[in-house]
C-alpha positions in Angstrom: 66.1 71.3 44.9 64.5 72.8 47.9 62.9 70.8 50.7 59.5 72.1 49.9 59.7 71.0 46.3 60.7 67.5 47.4 57.6 67.3 49.6 55.4 68.6 46.8 56.5 65.7 44.6 55.1 63.2 47.0 51.5 63.2 45.8 49.9 62.2 49.0 51.8 64.6 51.3 49.6 67.2 53.1 46.4 66.1 51.4 42.9 66.3 53.0 42.0 62.8 54.3 38.2 63.0 54.3 36.0 61.8 57.2 33.5 59.2 55.9 35.0 56.2 54.2 34.8 52.4 53.8 31.8 50.5 52.6 29.5 52.8 54.6 30.9 55.9 52.8 30.5 54.2 49.4 26.9 53.1 50.0 26.0 56.6 51.3 27.6 58.2 48.3 25.6 56.0 45.9 22.4 57.1 47.6 23.2 60.8 47.8 24.8 61.0 44.3 22.4 58.9 42.3 22.9 59.8 38.6 25.1 62.7 39.5 27.6 61.7 36.9 25.0 62.0 34.2 24.1 65.6 34.8 25.3 68.1 32.2 27.6 70.8 33.7 26.9 74.2 32.2 29.9 76.3 31.4 30.1 79.8 32.8 31.8 81.0 29.6 29.4 79.6 27.0 28.5 83.0 25.6 31.6 85.0 26.4 35.4 84.8 26.1 36.9 82.8 28.9 40.3 84.5 28.3 38.8 88.0 28.6 36.6 87.1 31.5 39.5 85.6 33.6 42.4 87.8 32.4 40.7 91.0 31.5 40.4 92.8 28.1 44.1 93.9 28.4 45.0 90.4 27.4 44.5 91.2 23.7 46.9 94.2 23.9 49.5 92.1 25.7 49.6 89.2 23.1 49.4 91.3 20.0 52.3 90.6 17.7 53.8 88.3 20.3 54.7 84.6 20.5 52.3 83.0 23.1 52.3 79.6 24.7 48.9 78.2 25.7 50.1 75.8 28.5 47.5 73.0 28.7 45.7 74.1 25.6 43.1 71.3 25.5 41.0 71.4 22.3 42.7 74.7 21.1 39.7 77.0 21.7 41.7 79.6 23.6 44.9 79.3 21.5 42.8 80.0 18.3 41.2 83.0 20.0 44.6 84.4 20.9 45.7 84.1 17.3 42.5 85.7 16.1 43.2 88.7 18.4 46.6 89.3 16.9 49.1 87.0 18.5 51.9 86.4 15.9 52.4 82.8 16.8 50.6 80.6 19.3 52.0 77.3 20.6 49.4 75.1 22.2 50.9 72.5 24.6 49.1 69.5 26.0 50.2 66.0 26.8 47.0 64.4 25.3 47.4 63.6 21.6 43.6 63.1 21.5 42.8 66.7 22.3 45.7 68.0 20.2 44.2 66.3 17.1 40.9 68.1 17.8 42.8 71.4 18.2 44.7 71.0 14.9 41.4 70.2 13.1 39.7 73.2 14.6 42.6 75.5 13.8 42.6 74.4 10.1 38.8 74.8 9.9 39.0 78.4 11.2 42.0 79.3 9.0 44.5 79.7 11.9 46.8 76.8 11.0 49.6 79.1 9.8 49.7 80.9 13.2 48.9 78.0 15.6 50.8 74.9 16.3 49.7 72.2 18.7 52.3 69.8 20.2 53.2 67.9 23.4 56.6 69.7 23.8 58.5 72.7 22.4 61.9 74.3 22.7 60.7 77.7 21.5 60.5 80.5 24.0 57.6 82.9 24.2 56.8 86.4 25.2 53.7 85.3 27.1 52.6 82.1 28.6 48.9 81.6 29.4 47.8 78.9 31.8 44.1 78.5 32.6 42.6 75.8 34.8 45.8 73.9 35.0 47.4 74.2 38.4 44.7 72.3 40.2 45.4 69.3 37.9 49.1 69.0 37.5 50.6 66.1 39.4 53.9 68.0 39.9 53.0 71.8 39.8 56.5 72.8 41.0 58.0 71.0 38.0 55.5 72.8 35.7 56.7 76.2 37.0 60.2 75.1 36.3 59.2 74.2 32.7 57.4 77.5 32.3 60.6 79.4 33.3 62.6 77.6 30.5 59.9 78.6 28.0 59.3 82.2 28.8 61.8 84.9 27.8 63.6 86.8 30.5 61.5 89.9 29.8 58.3 87.8 29.3 55.3 87.2 31.5 53.2 84.2 32.7 49.5 84.7 33.2 48.1 81.9 35.3 44.6 81.3 36.6 42.9 78.3 38.0 39.8 77.4 40.0 38.0 76.3 41.9 40.7 75.6 44.5 40.4 72.5 46.7 38.4 74.0 49.6 35.8 75.6 47.4 32.4 74.0 47.7 32.9 72.4 44.3 36.7 72.1 44.5 36.5 68.3 44.0 35.0 68.8 40.5 33.2 65.5 39.7 33.6 64.4 43.3 31.7 67.4 44.7 28.4 65.6 44.4 27.1 68.2 46.8 29.0 71.2 48.3 32.2 70.0 50.1 31.4 66.4 49.5 35.1 65.9 48.5 36.1 67.0 52.0 33.5 64.9 53.8 34.2 61.5 52.1 37.5 59.8 51.8 39.4 59.5 48.6 38.9 55.8 48.5 35.2 56.0 48.9 34.9 58.7 46.2 37.1 56.7 43.8 35.0 53.5 44.5 31.8 55.5 43.7 33.4 56.8 40.5 34.4 53.4 39.4 30.7 52.5 39.0 30.6 54.6 35.9 34.2 55.3 34.9 36.3 52.3 33.9 39.8 53.7 33.5 41.1 52.0 36.6 42.0 55.2 38.5 42.7 54.5 42.2 43.5 58.1 43.3 42.4 61.6 42.5 45.7 62.2 40.6 44.9 59.3 38.3 41.5 60.4 37.0 41.4 62.0 33.6 42.9 65.5 34.0 44.0 64.6 37.5 43.3 66.5 40.8 46.1 67.5 43.1 44.0 69.1 45.9 45.6 72.5 45.2 44.8 75.1 47.9 45.6 78.8 47.8 48.2 78.6 50.5 50.0 75.7 48.8 50.0 77.6 45.5 51.4 80.7 47.1 54.2 78.6 48.7 55.0 77.1 45.3 55.3 80.5 43.8 57.5 81.7 46.6 60.0 78.9 45.9 59.8 79.2 42.1 61.9 81.1 39.6 59.3 83.8 39.3 58.4 87.0 41.0 54.8 87.5 41.7 53.8 90.8 40.1 50.1 90.4 40.9 48.0 87.9 42.8 44.2 87.9 43.3 41.7 85.5 44.8 38.3 86.2 43.2 35.4 85.4 45.6 32.4 83.3 44.8 30.0 86.0 43.6 27.2 85.3 46.2 29.7 85.0 49.0 31.6 88.2 48.3 30.6 90.0 51.5 31.9 87.0 53.5 35.2 86.7 51.6 38.1 87.6 54.0 41.7 86.5 54.5 40.2 83.9 57.0 37.6 82.5 54.6 39.3 82.8 51.3 40.3 79.1 51.1 36.6 78.2 51.2 35.0 81.1 49.3 37.4 81.8 46.5 36.2 80.9 43.0 39.3 81.7 40.9 42.9 82.3 41.7 44.8 84.4 39.2 48.3 85.8 39.0 50.9 87.5 36.9 54.4 86.2 37.1 57.7 87.7 35.9 61.0 85.7 35.6 63.1 86.2 38.7 66.3 88.1 38.0 69.3 85.9 38.4 72.0 86.9 40.9 74.5 87.4 38.1 72.0 89.9 36.4 71.6 91.8 39.7 75.3 92.0 40.2 75.8 93.4 36.7 
């Protein structure tokens, strides 16, 4: 195991510490974020395909007649759409049995149960692995990349996209009660504020439902460099209104979505042959 991967498996290593904390930070958050947790967050993909929006229309050609793993499938919406667009078999993976039960019910309701399976683990390999909105949540993203390599065939492909990254104005998800609030306040102050209306006992970002690992673009690139994959394509999609300001110097703060296409790295024995 490389030194970097060892560091990445220490959840608090290299994380943004925040500035305002303690009781003062908590009280200030309560005043600034009153009822913030009750606001409905509109989805940007309510009237269009999230898969096609993030991965492009070529996704349908790529998965046709193929075995596909939807890594972190949630309620199965994307997995079912992959099956409807011609994937021969779709395996939806998620650790949460609660959402898997919803996915199975939805698949049966839409007549896709013969082509979709939803489970917490599999030993099947796939031609294509799709991962959307996962890499900012995994507690151990390096280990996830290792797992993906065992599940994708040697001539297969991984399509991964996530966002917003940590330094995005809303990169703290729920904790971004205003732009960059998750960078202004300390983790302890934000968690204390959250505990006023969430009662799961979470004490850190990584322990909230879904988890948050403070994934930056630079850190993700480093993980890919040390993975068993070759990066075939890598793109940082800017916040639409900030596109003119999006540069290599500002991309950490002004990138809405990171997406990439990965191919299994050729083993030394294969190269020698």
